[in-house]
VMD Tcl script that builds the backbone (N, CA, C; Angstrom):
set m [mol new atoms 378]
animate dup $m
set s [atomselect $m all]
$s set {name element resname resid chain x y z} {
  {N N MET 1 A -144.900 -107.610 1.854}
  {CA C MET 1 A -145.821 -107.873 0.758}
  {C C MET 1 A -145.755 -106.692 -0.199}
  {N N SER 2 A -145.732 -106.996 -1.465}
  {CA C SER 2 A -145.647 -105.916 -2.441}
  {C C SER 2 A -146.936 -105.116 -2.464}
  {N N GLU 3 A -146.804 -103.841 -2.784}
  {CA C GLU 3 A -147.952 -102.945 -2.878}
  {C C GLU 3 A -148.986 -103.489 -3.865}
  {N N GLN 4 A -148.512 -104.128 -4.904}
  {CA C GLN 4 A -149.363 -104.657 -5.961}
  {C C GLN 4 A -150.266 -105.789 -5.450}
  {N N ASN 5 A -149.804 -106.609 -4.509}
  {CA C ASN 5 A -150.553 -107.792 -4.076}
  {C C ASN 5 A -151.320 -107.626 -2.780}
  {N N LYS 6 A -151.159 -106.537 -2.049}
  {CA C LYS 6 A -151.717 -106.438 -0.712}
  {C C LYS 6 A -153.245 -106.408 -0.664}
  {N N ASP 7 A -153.920 -106.075 -1.749}
  {CA C ASP 7 A -155.381 -106.013 -1.744}
  {C C ASP 7 A -156.042 -107.221 -2.410}
  {N N LEU 8 A -155.265 -108.204 -2.832}
  {CA C LEU 8 A -155.828 -109.371 -3.503}
  {C C LEU 8 A -156.655 -110.222 -2.542}
  {N N PRO 9 A -157.794 -110.763 -3.011}
  {CA C PRO 9 A -158.570 -111.663 -2.162}
  {C C PRO 9 A -157.694 -112.800 -1.624}
  {N N GLY 10 A -157.849 -113.058 -0.334}
  {CA C GLY 10 A -157.065 -114.099 0.322}
  {C C GLY 10 A -155.817 -113.576 1.000}
  {N N SER 11 A -155.408 -112.347 0.687}
  {CA C SER 11 A -154.229 -111.772 1.339}
  {C C SER 11 A -154.647 -111.081 2.640}
  {N N ILE 12 A -153.678 -110.862 3.512}
  {CA C ILE 12 A -153.949 -110.201 4.788}
  {C C ILE 12 A -154.135 -108.709 4.530}
  {N N ALA 13 A -155.262 -108.180 4.991}
  {CA C ALA 13 A -155.585 -106.774 4.775}
  {C C ALA 13 A -155.153 -105.901 5.951}
  {N N TRP 14 A -155.291 -106.404 7.168}
  {CA C TRP 14 A -155.104 -105.559 8.343}
  {C C TRP 14 A -154.999 -106.438 9.570}
  {N N THR 15 A -154.473 -105.881 10.638}
  {CA C THR 15 A -154.475 -106.553 11.932}
  {C C THR 15 A -154.628 -105.500 13.009}
  {N N GLU 16 A -155.304 -105.869 14.080}
  {CA C GLU 16 A -155.468 -104.949 15.193}
  {C C GLU 16 A -155.685 -105.732 16.477}
  {N N ILE 17 A -155.366 -105.083 17.577}
  {CA C ILE 17 A -155.622 -105.694 18.870}
  {C C ILE 17 A -156.823 -105.003 19.492}
  {N N ALA 18 A -157.733 -105.810 19.988}
  {CA C ALA 18 A -158.898 -105.324 20.720}
  {C C ALA 18 A -158.614 -105.577 22.200}
  {N N THR 19 A -158.618 -104.514 22.983}
  {CA C THR 19 A -158.258 -104.621 24.390}
  {C C THR 19 A -159.045 -103.621 25.222}
  {N N SER 20 A -159.225 -103.925 26.491}
  {CA C SER 20 A -159.905 -102.983 27.385}
  {C C SER 20 A -158.909 -101.987 27.990}
  {N N THR 21 A -157.635 -102.143 27.653}
  {CA C THR 21 A -156.597 -101.221 28.134}
  {C C THR 21 A -155.786 -100.681 26.941}
  {N N PRO 22 A -156.432 -99.931 26.041}
  {CA C PRO 22 A -155.728 -99.494 24.832}
  {C C PRO 22 A -154.526 -98.594 25.107}
  {N N ALA 23 A -154.617 -97.701 26.069}
  {CA C ALA 23 A -153.491 -96.796 26.329}
  {C C ALA 23 A -152.264 -97.573 26.796}
  {N N GLU 24 A -152.467 -98.525 27.692}
  {CA C GLU 24 A -151.363 -99.334 28.197}
  {C C GLU 24 A -150.796 -100.231 27.098}
  {N N SER 25 A -151.680 -100.822 26.299}
  {CA C SER 25 A -151.224 -101.668 25.192}
  {C C SER 25 A -150.435 -100.845 24.187}
  {N N LEU 26 A -150.926 -99.650 23.897}
  {CA C LEU 26 A -150.242 -98.772 22.957}
  {C C LEU 26 A -148.825 -98.468 23.442}
  {N N GLU 27 A -148.679 -98.134 24.702}
  {CA C GLU 27 A -147.348 -97.823 25.237}
  {C C GLU 27 A -146.429 -99.036 25.173}
  {N N PHE 28 A -146.964 -100.222 25.473}
  {CA C PHE 28 A -146.163 -101.445 25.398}
  {C C PHE 28 A -145.634 -101.658 23.985}
  {N N TYR 29 A -146.515 -101.634 22.993}
  {CA C TYR 29 A -146.109 -101.912 21.619}
  {C C TYR 29 A -145.228 -100.804 21.038}
  {N N LYS 30 A -145.489 -99.554 21.423}
  {CA C LYS 30 A -144.624 -98.464 20.974}
  {C C LYS 30 A -143.209 -98.659 21.522}
  {N N SER 31 A -143.121 -99.051 22.792}
  {CA C SER 31 A -141.807 -99.283 23.406}
  {C C SER 31 A -141.118 -100.494 22.801}
  {N N LEU 32 A -141.880 -101.542 22.522}
  {CA C LEU 32 A -141.321 -102.773 21.981}
  {C C LEU 32 A -140.853 -102.615 20.535}
  {N N PHE 33 A -141.699 -102.014 19.699}
  {CA C PHE 33 A -141.422 -101.968 18.263}
  {C C PHE 33 A -141.060 -100.581 17.716}
  {N N GLY 34 A -141.172 -99.545 18.534}
  {CA C GLY 34 A -140.896 -98.202 18.045}
  {C C GLY 34 A -142.007 -97.634 17.181}
  {N N TRP 35 A -143.208 -98.179 17.324}
  {CA C TRP 35 A -144.339 -97.715 16.534}
  {C C TRP 35 A -144.710 -96.282 16.890}
  {N N GLU 36 A -145.327 -95.605 15.943}
  {CA C GLU 36 A -145.941 -94.301 16.157}
  {C C GLU 36 A -147.444 -94.526 16.092}
  {N N SER 37 A -148.227 -93.573 16.594}
  {CA C SER 37 A -149.675 -93.762 16.553}
  {C C SER 37 A -150.396 -92.450 16.332}
  {N N GLU 38 A -151.621 -92.592 15.868}
  {CA C GLU 38 A -152.507 -91.448 15.677}
  {C C GLU 38 A -153.833 -91.806 16.332}
  {N N GLU 39 A -154.273 -90.973 17.271}
  {CA C GLU 39 A -155.525 -91.220 17.981}
  {C C GLU 39 A -156.701 -90.904 17.070}
  {N N MET 40 A -157.705 -91.783 17.125}
  {CA C MET 40 A -158.918 -91.602 16.332}
  {C C MET 40 A -160.128 -91.913 17.211}
  {N N MET 41 A -161.284 -91.491 16.776}
  {CA C MET 41 A -162.546 -91.818 17.452}
  {C C MET 41 A -162.472 -91.509 18.955}
  {N N ASP 42 A -162.024 -90.311 19.285}
  {CA C ASP 42 A -161.919 -89.856 20.679}
  {C C ASP 42 A -161.150 -90.832 21.563}
  {N N GLY 43 A -160.103 -91.417 21.021}
  {CA C GLY 43 A -159.245 -92.309 21.796}
  {C C GLY 43 A -159.684 -93.762 21.806}
  {N N ALA 44 A -160.808 -94.068 21.156}
  {CA C ALA 44 A -161.280 -95.452 21.122}
  {C C ALA 44 A -160.486 -96.301 20.133}
  {N N TYR 45 A -159.750 -95.642 19.242}
  {CA C TYR 45 A -158.956 -96.354 18.245}
  {C C TYR 45 A -157.648 -95.600 18.035}
  {N N HIS 46 A -156.571 -96.346 17.869}
  {CA C HIS 46 A -155.271 -95.766 17.581}
  {C C HIS 46 A -154.732 -96.415 16.311}
  {N N MET 47 A -154.468 -95.592 15.303}
  {CA C MET 47 A -153.863 -96.069 14.067}
  {C C MET 47 A -152.366 -96.198 14.316}
  {N N ILE 48 A -151.819 -97.381 14.070}
  {CA C ILE 48 A -150.407 -97.649 14.299}
  {C C ILE 48 A -149.648 -97.455 13.004}
  {N N LYS 49 A -148.514 -96.796 13.108}
  {CA C LYS 49 A -147.653 -96.586 11.950}
  {C C LYS 49 A -146.271 -97.145 12.243}
  {N N ALA 50 A -145.743 -97.887 11.298}
  {CA C ALA 50 A -144.377 -98.391 11.346}
  {C C ALA 50 A -143.646 -97.777 10.169}
  {N N ASN 51 A -142.585 -97.082 10.435}
  {CA C ASN 51 A -141.829 -96.393 9.381}
  {C C ASN 51 A -142.725 -95.471 8.557}
  {N N GLY 52 A -143.687 -94.821 9.235}
  {CA C GLY 52 A -144.577 -93.876 8.581}
  {C C GLY 52 A -145.743 -94.482 7.830}
  {N N GLU 53 A -145.835 -95.811 7.781}
  {CA C GLU 53 A -146.897 -96.482 7.038}
  {C C GLU 53 A -147.923 -97.087 7.994}
  {N N GLU 54 A -149.230 -96.851 7.723}
  {CA C GLU 54 A -150.282 -97.455 8.540}
  {C C GLU 54 A -150.162 -98.963 8.444}
  {N N THR 55 A -150.075 -99.618 9.592}
  {CA C THR 55 A -149.814 -101.048 9.582}
  {C C THR 55 A -150.723 -101.865 10.488}
  {N N ALA 56 A -151.339 -101.242 11.505}
  {CA C ALA 56 A -152.175 -101.978 12.452}
  {C C ALA 56 A -153.006 -100.984 13.246}
  {N N GLY 57 A -153.818 -101.509 14.147}
  {CA C GLY 57 A -154.627 -100.659 15.006}
  {C C GLY 57 A -154.747 -101.238 16.408}
  {N N ILE 58 A -155.032 -100.363 17.328}
  {CA C ILE 58 A -155.345 -100.763 18.704}
  {C C ILE 58 A -156.693 -100.148 19.019}
  {N N MET 59 A -157.643 -100.998 19.431}
  {CA C MET 59 A -158.986 -100.501 19.700}
  {C C MET 59 A -159.436 -100.848 21.106}
  {N N ASP 60 A -160.299 -99.998 21.645}
  {CA C ASP 60 A -160.889 -100.223 22.961}
  {C C ASP 60 A -162.111 -101.108 22.789}
  {N N LYS 61 A -162.046 -102.322 23.318}
  {CA C LYS 61 A -163.147 -103.264 23.170}
  {C C LYS 61 A -164.080 -103.270 24.370}
  {N N SER 62 A -163.777 -102.485 25.414}
  {CA C SER 62 A -164.530 -102.561 26.655}
  {C C SER 62 A -166.031 -102.309 26.476}
  {N N ALA 63 A -166.414 -101.487 25.525}
  {CA C ALA 63 A -167.834 -101.214 25.303}
  {C C ALA 63 A -168.501 -102.263 24.412}
  {N N MET 64 A -167.699 -103.137 23.780}
  {CA C MET 64 A -168.252 -104.079 22.809}
  {C C MET 64 A -168.413 -105.497 23.335}
  {N N CYS 65 A -167.424 -105.975 24.110}
  {CA C CYS 65 A -167.481 -107.373 24.523}
  {C C CYS 65 A -166.564 -107.626 25.718}
  {N N ASP 66 A -166.819 -108.736 26.390}
  {CA C ASP 66 A -165.983 -109.178 27.499}
  {C C ASP 66 A -164.888 -110.087 26.957}
  {N N GLY 67 A -164.057 -110.567 27.842}
  {CA C GLY 67 A -163.031 -111.513 27.449}
  {C C GLY 67 A -161.666 -110.871 27.381}
  {N N PRO 68 A -160.675 -111.705 27.164}
  {CA C PRO 68 A -159.296 -111.215 27.132}
  {C C PRO 68 A -159.001 -110.434 25.855}
  {N N PRO 69 A -157.926 -109.642 25.876}
  {CA C PRO 69 A -157.501 -108.959 24.653}
  {C C PRO 69 A -157.201 -109.985 23.571}
  {N N MET 70 A -157.394 -109.585 22.320}
  {CA C MET 70 A -157.071 -110.505 21.223}
  {C C MET 70 A -156.697 -109.726 19.981}
  {N N TRP 71 A -155.745 -110.291 19.238}
  {CA C TRP 71 A -155.380 -109.759 17.937}
  {C C TRP 71 A -156.357 -110.304 16.915}
  {N N VAL 72 A -156.816 -109.467 16.026}
  {CA C VAL 72 A -157.733 -109.862 14.961}
  {C C VAL 72 A -157.043 -109.620 13.623}
  {N N THR 73 A -157.062 -110.635 12.772}
  {CA C THR 73 A -156.513 -110.534 11.428}
  {C C THR 73 A -157.666 -110.402 10.440}
  {N N TYR 74 A -157.551 -109.450 9.532}
  {CA C TYR 74 A -158.555 -109.213 8.499}
  {C C TYR 74 A -158.021 -109.756 7.171}
  {N N VAL 75 A -158.825 -110.575 6.503}
  {CA C VAL 75 A -158.437 -111.162 5.222}
  {C C VAL 75 A -159.268 -110.521 4.117}
  {N N ASN 76 A -158.609 -110.102 3.043}
  {CA C ASN 76 A -159.304 -109.498 1.904}
  {C C ASN 76 A -160.233 -110.496 1.227}
  {N N VAL 77 A -161.410 -110.015 0.845}
  {CA C VAL 77 A -162.346 -110.797 0.038}
  {C C VAL 77 A -162.901 -109.895 -1.058}
  {N N ALA 78 A -163.343 -110.501 -2.136}
  {CA C ALA 78 A -163.935 -109.732 -3.233}
  {C C ALA 78 A -165.344 -109.274 -2.870}
  {N N SER 79 A -166.059 -110.102 -2.082}
  {CA C SER 79 A -167.438 -109.788 -1.703}
  {C C SER 79 A -167.714 -110.321 -0.296}
  {N N ILE 80 A -168.043 -109.426 0.621}
  {CA C ILE 80 A -168.412 -109.838 1.990}
  {C C ILE 80 A -169.615 -110.774 1.932}
  {N N ASP 81 A -170.626 -110.393 1.166}
  {CA C ASP 81 A -171.860 -111.186 1.120}
  {C C ASP 81 A -171.578 -112.609 0.628}
  {N N ASP 82 A -170.843 -112.743 -0.464}
  {CA C ASP 82 A -170.530 -114.069 -0.998}
  {C C ASP 82 A -169.661 -114.864 -0.018}
  {N N SER 83 A -168.708 -114.187 0.613}
  {CA C SER 83 A -167.810 -114.873 1.547}
  {C C SER 83 A -168.538 -115.336 2.799}
  {N N LEU 84 A -169.480 -114.533 3.297}
  {CA C LEU 84 A -170.267 -114.948 4.464}
  {C C LEU 84 A -171.115 -116.173 4.134}
  {N N ALA 85 A -171.725 -116.169 2.963}
  {CA C ALA 85 A -172.537 -117.324 2.554}
  {C C ALA 85 A -171.667 -118.580 2.461}
  {N N ARG 86 A -170.500 -118.451 1.872}
  {CA C ARG 86 A -169.580 -119.593 1.726}
  {C C ARG 86 A -169.059 -120.057 3.086}
  {N N LEU 87 A -168.754 -119.124 3.959}
  {CA C LEU 87 A -168.285 -119.440 5.316}
  {C C LEU 87 A -169.296 -120.328 6.040}
  {N N VAL 88 A -170.559 -119.925 6.021}
  {CA C VAL 88 A -171.610 -120.695 6.692}
  {C C VAL 88 A -171.770 -122.059 6.035}
  {N N GLU 89 A -171.724 -122.096 4.718}
  {CA C GLU 89 A -171.822 -123.352 3.965}
  {C C GLU 89 A -170.716 -124.331 4.383}
  {N N LEU 90 A -169.547 -123.811 4.713}
  {CA C LEU 90 A -168.407 -124.644 5.100}
  {C C LEU 90 A -168.356 -124.932 6.600}
  {N N GLY 91 A -169.377 -124.481 7.347}
  {CA C GLY 91 A -169.446 -124.787 8.777}
  {C C GLY 91 A -168.950 -123.698 9.702}
  {N N GLY 92 A -168.607 -122.521 9.155}
  {CA C GLY 92 A -168.173 -121.405 9.985}
  {C C GLY 92 A -169.360 -120.652 10.547}
  {N N LYS 93 A -169.068 -119.656 11.380}
  {CA C LYS 93 A -170.120 -118.855 12.015}
  {C C LYS 93 A -169.877 -117.371 11.770}
  {N N GLU 94 A -170.963 -116.666 11.546}
  {CA C GLU 94 A -170.927 -115.212 11.434}
  {C C GLU 94 A -171.114 -114.654 12.842}
  {N N MET 95 A -170.117 -113.947 13.369}
  {CA C MET 95 A -170.192 -113.401 14.719}
  {C C MET 95 A -170.709 -111.964 14.714}
  {N N MET 96 A -170.306 -111.185 13.740}
  {CA C MET 96 A -170.758 -109.808 13.563}
  {C C MET 96 A -170.883 -109.601 12.071}
  {N N GLY 97 A -172.073 -109.319 11.618}
  {CA C GLY 97 A -172.336 -109.222 10.186}
  {C C GLY 97 A -171.650 -108.062 9.496}
  {N N LYS 98 A -171.938 -107.915 8.238}
  {CA C LYS 98 A -171.353 -106.889 7.371}
  {C C LYS 98 A -171.507 -105.507 8.014}
  {N N THR 99 A -170.375 -104.853 8.231}
  {CA C THR 99 A -170.344 -103.565 8.918}
  {C C THR 99 A -169.540 -102.572 8.077}
  {N N PRO 100 A -170.108 -101.401 7.796}
  {CA C PRO 100 A -169.376 -100.427 6.986}
  {C C PRO 100 A -168.295 -99.699 7.788}
  {N N VAL 101 A -167.214 -99.362 7.115}
  {CA C VAL 101 A -166.183 -98.468 7.639}
  {C C VAL 101 A -166.169 -97.301 6.661}
  {N N GLU 102 A -166.649 -96.171 7.120}
  {CA C GLU 102 A -166.894 -95.025 6.252}
  {C C GLU 102 A -165.712 -94.690 5.348}
  {N N GLY 103 A -166.000 -94.691 4.056}
  {CA C GLY 103 A -165.018 -94.297 3.062}
  {C C GLY 103 A -163.947 -95.328 2.765}
  {N N ARG 104 A -163.997 -96.504 3.424}
  {CA C ARG 104 A -162.933 -97.493 3.246}
  {C C ARG 104 A -163.445 -98.846 2.750}
  {N N GLY 105 A -164.551 -99.342 3.326}
  {CA C GLY 105 A -165.043 -100.656 2.926}
  {C C GLY 105 A -165.974 -101.257 3.951}
  {N N PHE 106 A -165.979 -102.590 4.015}
  {CA C PHE 106 A -166.854 -103.334 4.911}
  {C C PHE 106 A -166.062 -104.458 5.570}
  {N N PHE 107 A -166.462 -104.818 6.789}
  {CA C PHE 107 A -165.857 -105.976 7.441}
  {C C PHE 107 A -166.944 -106.804 8.102}
  {N N ALA 108 A -166.596 -108.029 8.428}
  {CA C ALA 108 A -167.450 -108.911 9.214}
  {C C ALA 108 A -166.538 -109.752 10.099}
  {N N MET 109 A -166.951 -109.998 11.331}
  {CA C MET 109 A -166.209 -110.850 12.257}
  {C C MET 109 A -166.786 -112.257 12.134}
  {N N VAL 110 A -165.907 -113.229 11.999}
  {CA C VAL 110 A -166.334 -114.604 11.745}
  {C C VAL 110 A -165.519 -115.596 12.571}
  {N N GLU 111 A -165.963 -116.847 12.505}
  {CA C GLU 111 A -165.283 -117.928 13.219}
  {C C GLU 111 A -165.248 -119.155 12.319}
  {N N ASP 112 A -164.099 -119.810 12.275}
  {CA C ASP 112 A -164.017 -121.029 11.473}
  {C C ASP 112 A -164.690 -122.183 12.224}
  {N N PRO 113 A -164.887 -123.353 11.598}
  {CA C PRO 113 A -165.586 -124.460 12.257}
  {C C PRO 113 A -164.878 -124.983 13.506}
  {N N HIS 114 A -163.628 -124.573 13.730}
  {CA C HIS 114 A -162.853 -125.080 14.865}
  {C C HIS 114 A -162.666 -124.033 15.951}
  {N N GLY 115 A -163.328 -122.884 15.816}
  {CA C GLY 115 A -163.277 -121.840 16.843}
  {C C GLY 115 A -162.297 -120.717 16.585}
  {N N GLY 116 A -161.556 -120.769 15.489}
  {CA C GLY 116 A -160.608 -119.698 15.164}
  {C C GLY 116 A -161.349 -118.453 14.699}
  {N N LYS 117 A -161.109 -117.341 15.369}
  {CA C LYS 117 A -161.793 -116.099 15.037}
  {C C LYS 117 A -160.914 -115.243 14.141}
  {N N PHE 118 A -161.552 -114.603 13.153}
  {CA C PHE 118 A -160.866 -113.692 12.253}
  {C C PHE 118 A -161.898 -112.767 11.636}
  {N N ALA 119 A -161.468 -111.892 10.773}
  {CA C ALA 119 A -162.389 -110.968 10.112}
  {C C ALA 119 A -162.150 -111.029 8.610}
  {N N ILE 120 A -163.179 -110.680 7.869}
  {CA C ILE 120 A -163.031 -110.551 6.424}
  {C C ILE 120 A -163.258 -109.088 6.059}
  {N N TRP 121 A -162.584 -108.648 5.006}
  {CA C TRP 121 A -162.572 -107.235 4.617}
  {C C TRP 121 A -162.830 -107.083 3.126}
  {N N GLU 122 A -163.798 -106.244 2.785}
  {CA C GLU 122 A -164.047 -105.882 1.391}
  {C C GLU 122 A -163.747 -104.400 1.233}
  {N N LYS 123 A -162.696 -104.100 0.512}
  {CA C LYS 123 A -162.284 -102.713 0.281}
  {C C LYS 123 A -163.212 -102.072 -0.740}
  {N N LEU 124 A -163.551 -100.812 -0.520}
  {CA C LEU 124 A -164.329 -100.072 -1.514}
  {C C LEU 124 A -163.520 -99.955 -2.805}
  {N N SER 125 A -164.199 -100.044 -3.908}
  {CA C SER 125 A -163.523 -99.870 -5.202}
  {C C SER 125 A -163.078 -98.431 -5.346}
  {N N SER 126 A -161.912 -98.246 -5.925}
  {CA C SER 126 A -161.372 -96.877 -6.099}
  {C C SER 126 A -162.000 -96.197 -7.282}
}
mol reanalyze $m
mol bondsrecalc $m
mol representation Tube
mol addrep $m
């Protein structure tokens, strides 16, 4: 995706895996894809880099929820608040409301009317 289009509403903003075994998952993906990583939040999050560019994350979900590991895709939106209202209007569910990411933006975890889980992302204006 071109640098120019990556932040447009409707485009994919980010992806990460939530797992209760982040260290093991990190080693698997590093071995598989040659990724590099940077530990953050005392090891609870690992920023993944491909060819030196931040591209994904691996997070420890054990303190947040049960269930199997899952990849989460974040979709850019112009407004979290407007998108959450529209999501509910269309039959979706808000699973985790608007949450700030310091210095970067806001996200919310949601579910479509058929059970598909994803996240929406509103980047802070530069």
